[in-house]
C-alpha positions in Angstrom: 0.0 0.0 0.0 2.8 2.4 0.9 6.2 3.2 -0.6 8.9 1.3 1.2 10.1 3.0 4.3 13.6 3.0 5.7 12.4 0.9 8.6 10.9 -2.4 7.6 9.3 -2.7 11.0 7.6 0.6 10.4 6.3 -0.7 7.0 5.0 -3.8 8.8 3.1 -1.7 11.4 1.7 0.6 8.7 0.5 -2.3 6.6 -1.2 -3.9 9.7 -3.0 -0.7 10.7 -4.1 -0.1 7.1 -5.5 -3.7 6.8 -7.5 -3.0 10.0 -8.8 0.2 8.4 -10.0 -1.7 5.4 -11.5 -4.4 7.6 -13.4 -1.6 9.4 -14.5 -0.2 6.0 -15.8 -3.6 4.8 -17.8 -4.0 8.0 -19.5 -0.6 7.8 -20.2 -1.2 4.1 -21.9 -4.4 5.0 -23.9 -2.6 7.7 -25.2 -0.1 5.1 -26.3 -2.8 2.7 -28.0 -4.8 5.4 -29.8 -1.7 6.7 -31.2 -1.0 3.2 -32.1 -4.7 2.8 -34.0 -4.5 6.1 -36.0 -1.6 4.6 -36.7 -3.2 1.3 -37.7 -6.5 2.9 -39.3 -5.0 6.0 -37.0 -7.2 8.1 -36.7 -6.3 11.8 -34.3 -9.2 12.3 -31.8 -7.8 9.8 -32.1 -4.4 11.3 -31.3 -5.9 14.7 -28.2 -7.4 13.3 -27.0 -4.0 11.9 -27.3 -2.6 15.4 -25.4 -5.5 17.0 -22.6 -5.0 14.5 -22.1 -1.5 15.8 -20.2 -2.8 18.8 -17.7 -4.6 16.5 -17.2 -1.3 14.6 -16.5 0.6 17.8 -14.1 -2.1 19.0 -12.1 -2.0 15.7 -12.0 1.8 15.9 -10.4 1.6 19.4 -7.9 -1.0 18.2 -6.8 1.2 15.3 -6.5 4.2 17.5 -4.3 2.2 20.0 -2.1 1.0 17.1 -1.6 4.5 15.8 -0.8 5.8 19.2 1.8 3.0 19.7 3.4 3.7 16.3 3.7 7.4 17.1 5.2 6.7 20.6 7.7 4.1 19.3 8.7 5.6 16.0 8.5 9.4 16.6 7.6 9.8 12.9 8.8 12.6 10.8 6.5 15.2 9.2 5.5 13.1 6.2 4.9 10.0 8.2 3.0 11.9 10.8 0.8 13.3 8.1 0.1 9.7 6.9 -0.9 8.5 10.4 -3.1 11.6 11.0 -5.0 11.0 7.8 -5.4 7.3 8.7 -6.8 8.3 12.1 -9.3 10.7 10.4 -10.3 8.1 7.9 -11.0 5.7 10.8 -13.2 8.2 12.5 -15.2 8.8 9.4 -15.7 5.0 9.0 -16.9 4.7 12.6 -19.4 7.5 11.9 -20.6 5.7 8.8 -21.3 2.7 11.2 -23.3 5.1 13.4 -25.4 6.2 10.5 -26.0 2.6 9.5 -27.2 1.8 13.0 -29.4 4.9 12.9 -30.9 3.7 9.6 -31.6 0.3 11.2 -33.4 2.0 14.1 -35.5 4.1 11.8 -36.3 1.0 9.7 -37.8 -0.7 12.8 -39.8 2.3 13.6 -41.2 2.6 10.1 -42.0 -1.1 10.0 -43.8 -0.8 13.4 -45.8 2.1 12.1 -47.4 0.0 9.4 -47.1 2.9 6.9 -43.9 1.8 5.2 -45.6 0.3 2.1 -47.4 3.6 1.5 -44.1 5.5 1.0 -41.5 5.8 -1.8 -38.8 3.6 -0.3 -37.6 2.5 -3.8 -36.0 5.9 -4.4 -34.4 5.8 -1.0 -32.8 2.4 -1.7 -31.3 3.9 -4.9 -29.8 6.7 -2.9 -28.4 4.3 -0.4 -26.9 2.2 -3.2 -25.1 5.3 -4.5 -23.8 6.1 -1.0 -22.6 2.6 -0.5 -20.8 2.7 -3.9 -19.1 5.9 -3.0 -17.9 4.3 0.2 -16.6 1.3 -1.7 -14.8 3.5 -4.1 -13.3 5.5 -1.3 -12.0 2.3 0.3 -10.5 1.1 -3.0 -8.8 4.5 -3.4 -7.5 4.3 0.1 -6.0 0.9 -0.5 -4.2 2.1 -3.6 -3.6 5.7 -2.5 -5.1 7.0 -5.7 -5.5 10.8 -5.8 -7.2 10.7 -9.2 -9.8 8.3 -7.9 -10.3 10.4 -4.8 -11.0 13.5 -7.0 -13.5 11.4 -8.9 -15.3 10.5 -5.7 -15.5 14.1 -4.6 -16.8 15.1 -8.0 -19.6 12.5 -7.8 -20.7 13.5 -4.3 -23.3 15.7 -5.9 -25.2 12.7 -7.2 -26.1 11.6 -3.7 -27.0 15.1 -2.7 -29.4 15.4 -5.7 -31.0 12.1 -4.8 -31.6 13.4 -1.3 -33.1 16.7 -2.5 -35.4 14.8 -4.9 -36.5 12.4 -2.2 -37.3 15.2 0.2 -39.5 16.9 -2.3 -41.4 13.6 -2.9 -41.9 13.0 0.8 -43.3 16.5 1.2 -45.8 15.7 -1.5 -46.8 12.5 0.2 -47.4 14.2 3.5 -49.5 17.0 1.9 -51.6 14.4 0.1 -52.1 12.1 3.1 -51.4 13.5 6.6 -51.6 9.9 7.9 -48.1 9.3 6.4 -46.5 12.2 8.2 -45.0 10.2 11.1 -43.5 7.5 8.9 -42.4 10.1 6.3 -40.5 12.0 9.0 -38.7 8.8 10.0 -37.9 8.2 6.3 -36.5 11.8 6.1 -34.2 11.0 9.0 -33.2 7.9 7.2 -32.5 9.8 4.0 -30.4 12.3 5.9 -28.3 9.5 7.3 -27.7 8.2 3.8 -26.6 11.6 2.7 -24.2 11.7 5.6 -22.7 8.4 4.5 -21.9 10.0 1.1 -20.3 13.0 3.0 -18.1 10.6 4.9 -17.0 8.9 1.7 -16.1 12.3 0.4 -14.1 13.2 3.5 -12.1 10.0 3.2 -11.3 10.9 -0.4 -10.1 14.3 0.8 -7.8 12.6 3.3 -6.4 10.4 0.5 -5.3 13.5 -1.4 -3.8 14.8 1.8 -1.7 11.7 2.2 -0.6 11.6 -1.4 -0.2 15.3 -2.2 0.3 16.8 1.2 -2.5 19.4 0.5 -5.5 20.0 2.7 -8.3 20.2 0.1 -11.3 20.4 2.5 -13.7 23.1 1.4 -11.7 23.7 -1.8 -13.1 24.2 -5.3 -13.2 21.1 -7.5 -11.1 22.7 -10.1 -8.3 23.3 -7.6 -8.6 19.6 -6.4 -8.1 18.3 -10.0 -5.0 20.6 -10.4 -3.5 19.4 -7.1 -4.2 15.7 -8.0 -2.3 16.1 -11.3 
C-alpha cells in the first residue's frame, strides 16, 4: 500500500493498521447494505443485526487508535509519516461515523415497520440513494487501498449525485405528507433515514479528501473542485 520506508518494522506496522482500516470499512459497508435490505424486505431481524454489528465497529476503531498511538510513541515519525498517520486516524473516525449512520438507519427502519405505513411511502428511491452512497464508500476504500489521488478526486466530484437524490426524495416526501397526513409520522422517519444516507456520502467524500492529503500533502477540504483536480495532477 505504501512506498517502502527505511524501517521495515515501520512498514509492517503501517500495513497492519491499514489492513485493519480496510476491515473496518468492509464492516460498515456491509452494515449499510444490510440496513437497506432491512428496509426493502421490512425485516426487523436484519435491522437488529446491523445494530449488533455497531459494537464490532466501535471495537475496531479503538484497536486502530491504539495501534496509531503506539506507532507514534515508538517511531516518533517525521512530518510526512505523521501526516500519513493523521490521515489514517481521520479516515477511521469517518468510517466509525458511517457505522453510526447505518445503525441509525436500522433503528429508523424498525420504527417505520412498526408504524405499518412503510408500504405507502416511496422507499424505492431511498434504496437507490443508499446504493449510490454505498458505492461511494466502496470507491473510497479502494482509493485508500491504492492511495489513488485521481480516484479520490472522482469520488469528490460525484458526491453531488447523492445530494441530488436526497433533495429529490425530500420533495417527494413533502408531496406524500401533503396528500395524506396519515403518512406524516412515517415520512419524517424516512426523512431522518435519508439524511443518514446523505451523511454516508459525505463521509466517503471526507475519506477521499484525506487520501489527497496523504498523497499530495495538500489539505483540500472546502476547496473548489477545479483546484482539487489541479492538485491531484
